[in-house]
KOLPA-597274 format. One record per residue (C-alpha): x, y, z. Coordinates in pm, whole numbers, plus 32768, in hexadecimal, padded with zeros to 4 digits. Layout:
<sites>
+------+------+------+
!   c1 !   c2 !   c3 !
+------+------+------+
!    X !    Y !    Z !
...
+------+------+------+
</sites>
This chain:
<sites>
+------+------+------+
!   c1 !   c2 !   c3 !
+------+------+------+
! 9CCF ! BED4 ! D81C !
! 9C27 ! BEA3 ! D96C !
! 9AB8 ! BEF4 ! D977 !
! 9A23 ! BFBD ! DA94 !
! 98DD ! BF2D ! DB15 !
! 97BE ! C008 ! DB8B !
! 9818 ! BFEA ! DCFF !
! 9983 ! C048 ! DCBF !
! 9910 ! C168 ! DBE4 !
! 982B ! C1F2 ! DCF5 !
! 992B ! C1D3 ! DE0D !
! 9A5E ! C22C ! DD3F !
! 99BA ! C365 ! DCB6 !
! 9920 ! C3CA ! DE06 !
! 97B5 ! C39B ! DD9E !
! 980A ! C3EE ! DC32 !
! 9899 ! C547 ! DC82 !
! 99D1 ! C4E4 ! DBC2 !
! 9905 ! C4FD ! DA84 !
! 98A9 ! C66A ! DAC0 !
! 9973 ! C720 ! D9B3 !
! 99F1 ! C83E ! DA90 !
! 9A78 ! C837 ! DBF6 !
! 9A37 ! C6C2 ! DC21 !
! 9B28 ! C6BC ! DD4A !
! 9A67 ! C7CD ! DDFB !
! 9920 ! C716 ! DDC1 !
! 99C0 ! C5D4 ! DE3E !
! 9A2F ! C68D ! DF77 !
! 98CB ! C709 ! DFA9 !
! 9857 ! C59E ! DFA9 !
! 994F ! C564 ! E0C4 !
! 98B6 ! C688 ! E182 !
! 9756 ! C603 ! E14C !
! 97B7 ! C4B3 ! E1E1 !
! 9864 ! C566 ! E2FF !
! 971A ! C60D ! E358 !
! 9673 ! C4BC ! E391 !
! 9630 ! C4BF ! E508 !
! 9747 ! C40A ! E5C0 !
! 9831 ! C3F3 ! E494 !
! 9927 ! C4E2 ! E53C !
! 995F ! C3EE ! E65B !
! 9AC2 ! C367 ! E64B !
! 9A4D ! C1FD ! E658 !
! 9985 ! C242 ! E519 !
! 9A54 ! C336 ! E44C !
! 9BAA ! C290 ! E47F !
! 9B3F ! C135 ! E407 !
! 9A7C ! C1DA ! E2EA !
! 9BBB ! C290 ! E27F !
! 9C8D ! C154 ! E290 !
! 9B93 ! C07E ! E1D3 !
! 9B51 ! C183 ! E0C6 !
! 9CC6 ! C1CA ! E0A2 !
! 9D1D ! C061 ! E054 !
! 9BEA ! C02D ! DF7A !
! 9C42 ! C179 ! DED2 !
! 9DA0 ! C0F9 ! DE7F !
! 9D02 ! BFCC ! DDD5 !
! 9BEF ! C082 ! DD18 !
! 9CC6 ! C1B0 ! DCB9 !
! 9DBA ! C0C7 ! DC0F !
! 9C9B ! C03F ! DB3E !
! 9C2D ! C1A3 ! DAEB !
! 9D92 ! C1F6 ! DA83 !
! 9D9D ! C0CC ! D997 !
! 9C59 ! C13B ! D8F2 !
! 9C79 ! C2B9 ! D8F8 !
! 9DF2 ! C2FA ! D90C !
! 9EE6 ! C37E ! DA11 !
! 9E3F ! C412 ! DB4A !
! 9CEC ! C439 ! DA9F !
! 9BF3 ! C546 ! DB02 !
! 9AE6 ! C438 ! DB07 !
! 9B81 ! C39F ! DC41 !
! 9B14 ! C479 ! DD66 !
! 9B15 ! C378 ! DE7F !
! 9C62 ! C410 ! DEE8 !
! 9BB5 ! C55D ! DF29 !
! 9ABC ! C4B7 ! E014 !
! 9BD5 ! C418 ! E0DE !
! 9C9A ! C55F ! E0E9 !
! 9B63 ! C61D ! E159 !
! 9B20 ! C527 ! E272 !
! 9C89 ! C539 ! E2E9 !
! 9C75 ! C6B5 ! E2EB !
! 9B48 ! C69D ! E3D5 !
! 9BC8 ! C5A5 ! E4DA !
! 9B80 ! C60A ! E645 !
! 9B0C ! C769 ! E5EF !
! 99D3 ! C80B ! E67D !
! 98B3 ! C7B6 ! E593 !
! 983C ! C914 ! E53E !
! 97F1 ! C9B6 ! E3F0 !
! 9909 ! CAB5 ! E41F !
! 9A0F ! C9AD ! E471 !
! 99A2 ! C8C6 ! E357 !
! 99A4 ! C9E9 ! E25F !
! 9AFB ! CA5A ! E2D6 !
! 9B82 ! C8FA ! E2C1 !
! 9AE8 ! C8C8 ! E168 !
! 9B84 ! CA07 ! E0DC !
! 9CDC ! C9C2 ! E170 !
! 9CCA ! C858 ! E0FD !
! 9C71 ! C8B8 ! DF98 !
! 9D8A ! C9BA ! DF8C !
! 9E8D ! C8C4 ! E00F !
! 9E0E ! C7B1 ! DF2A !
! 9E49 ! C897 ! DE02 !
! 9F98 ! C91F ! DE80 !
! A012 ! C7C5 ! DEED !
! A11F ! C829 ! DFEB !
! A24C ! C746 ! E017 !
! A243 ! C61B ! E014 !
! A0E1 ! C60B ! DF83 !
! A14D ! C661 ! DE1F !
! A268 ! C564 ! DE2D !
! A17B ! C454 ! DEA8 !
! A0B9 ! C471 ! DD61 !
! A1DF ! C3B6 ! DCC6 !
! A182 ! C27D ! DD88 !
! A104 ! C16A ! DCA5 !
! 9F94 ! C156 ! DC49 !
! 9E8B ! C18D ! DD52 !
! 9F90 ! C1C8 ! DE61 !
! 9FF7 ! C311 ! DDBF !
! 9E90 ! C37C ! DD7E !
! 9E29 ! C345 ! DEE9 !
! 9F62 ! C39E ! DFAE !
! 9F8C ! C507 ! DF41 !
! 9E2D ! C54F ! DFC0 !
! 9E77 ! C4A2 ! E10B !
! 9FAA ! C57E ! E13C !
! 9EF0 ! C6BD ! E0DF !
! 9DD1 ! C650 ! E1C0 !
! 9EBE ! C62E ! E2E9 !
! 9F56 ! C784 ! E2A2 !
! 9DF7 ! C816 ! E29C !
! 9D9F ! C766 ! E3DE !
! 9ECE ! C7F9 ! E491 !
! 9E8B ! C959 ! E40E !
! 9D1C ! C955 ! E475 !
! 9D6C ! C8C4 ! E5CC !
! 9E65 ! C9DF ! E600 !
! 9D5E ! CADE ! E597 !
! 9C5B ! CA46 ! E682 !
! 9D53 ! CA2F ! E7A4 !
! 9DEE ! CB87 ! E78B !
! 9CC4 ! CC4E ! E711 !
! 9BAF ! CB90 ! E7BE !
! 9AE6 ! CB7A ! E67D !
! 99AF ! CAA6 ! E6AD !
+------+------+------+
</sites>
């Protein structure tokens, strides 16, 4: 059995939110929002590389979590952070937009529209991370449509 070191535990569980016994995914997503509110984090040259780096590291660390805790474990919430960040790309950085994006993102992460649910069948960390990427992109499109057509800022 692979051991998870303290660094992997902190990153893989989104600052230990994965160990919260209820709604660990929602708490992990909130960590993503907190990072997003760091001044400048919303800039594309910051958020896009952060998503890419955390996605690939998340694949690695989620696989370790799965070997320790079982299939798609609640303790691994790094995927929620990546999904949250994707859902916020190139949106106006306002409380209303972030809240709207967060709520739509959480709903779509739970519903897992096609092909998100199917992507969970990918092996190891790929399945854990990819369904959240897909749901994050769906959320991003929905919120951009809302902002564009309804002028919500």
